[in-house]
C-alpha positions in Angstrom: -23.8 46.1 35.7 -20.7 46.2 33.6 -20.1 43.5 31.0 -17.4 40.9 31.8 -14.2 41.1 29.8 -14.9 37.7 28.3 -18.2 38.9 26.9 -16.6 42.1 25.5 -14.0 40.1 23.7 -16.3 37.3 22.5 -18.4 39.3 20.0 -15.4 40.8 18.0 -13.7 37.4 18.0 -16.9 35.7 16.8 -17.3 38.4 14.1 -13.7 38.0 12.9 -14.1 34.2 12.8 -17.4 34.5 10.8 -15.9 36.9 8.3 -12.8 34.8 7.9 -14.9 31.7 7.3 -17.1 33.4 4.7 -14.0 34.9 3.0 -12.4 31.5 2.8 -15.5 30.1 1.0 -15.6 32.7 -1.7 -14.0 32.2 -5.2 -12.8 35.0 -7.4 -14.9 36.1 -10.4 -12.4 34.7 -12.9 -12.6 31.1 -11.5 -13.0 28.4 -14.2 -13.6 24.8 -13.3 -10.6 22.7 -14.4 -11.2 20.0 -17.0 -10.9 16.5 -15.7 -10.0 13.7 -18.0 -12.1 10.7 -17.2 -11.7 7.3 -18.8 -14.5 6.2 -21.2 -14.8 2.8 -19.6 -14.7 1.7 -16.0 -12.8 -1.6 -16.6 -10.5 -3.0 -19.2 -12.8 -4.7 -21.8 -10.4 -7.6 -22.0 -10.7 -8.4 -18.3 -12.9 -11.2 -17.2 -16.0 -9.7 -15.5 -17.4 -11.0 -12.3 -16.9 -10.6 -8.6 -14.1 -12.1 -6.5 -16.6 -12.5 -3.7 -18.0 -15.7 -5.2 -14.5 -17.2 -5.7 -11.7 -18.5 -3.6 -9.6 -15.4 -4.1 -6.7 -16.8 -2.2 -6.2 -19.5 -4.8 -5.5 -16.8 -7.5 -2.2 -16.2 -5.8 -1.1 -19.8 -6.1 0.7 -19.6 -2.7 0.6 -22.8 -0.7 1.4 -20.9 2.6 -1.4 -18.5 2.1 -3.9 -21.3 1.2 -2.9 -23.2 4.4 -3.3 -20.0 6.5 -6.8 -19.4 5.0 -7.8 -23.0 5.6 -6.5 -22.9 9.2 -8.3 -19.6 9.8 -11.6 -21.0 8.4 -11.5 -24.2 10.4 -10.2 -22.8 13.6 -12.3 -19.5 13.6 -12.4 -18.7 17.3 -14.4 -15.6 16.8 -17.1 -17.5 15.1 -17.1 -20.1 17.9 -17.2 -17.3 20.5 -20.1 -15.7 18.6 -22.1 -19.0 18.6 -21.3 -19.4 22.3 -22.5 -15.9 23.2 -25.6 -16.4 21.1 -26.3 -19.8 22.8 -25.9 -18.3 26.2 -28.2 -15.4 25.4 -30.9 -17.8 24.1 -30.5 -19.9 27.2 -31.0 -16.9 29.5 -34.1 -15.8 27.5 -35.5 -19.4 27.7 -34.8 -19.6 31.5 -36.4 -16.2 32.0 -39.5 -17.4 30.2 -39.7 -20.7 32.0 -38.9 -19.3 35.5 -39.1 -15.5 35.7 -36.8 -13.9 38.3 -38.3 -13.3 41.7 -35.7 -10.9 43.1 -32.0 -10.7 43.5 -30.1 -13.9 43.4 -28.4 -14.7 46.7 -25.4 -17.1 46.8 -25.2 -19.0 50.0 
């Protein structure tokens, strides 16, 4: 049974790809790692330390429009309300299944 043309071409192509990949990963014998100048300190020592997570970060900008937008987003958070609605409906379904387990498909008449 003769080999298919695809199979005949597959092995050389695989070998070339493998050799090409290995050759791309090699580094010459005269390679030297470049020196990287890193700072001695992570932060400026004169800066106030602490996290912005515990603060009202939007007040740092002293922008009344931004503060109003943040206030509106906080009080009218529809995603949060939707999440509580979904959670409430899931808990209601679980409670109803516990009280009255389903007895088959629901038929609407």
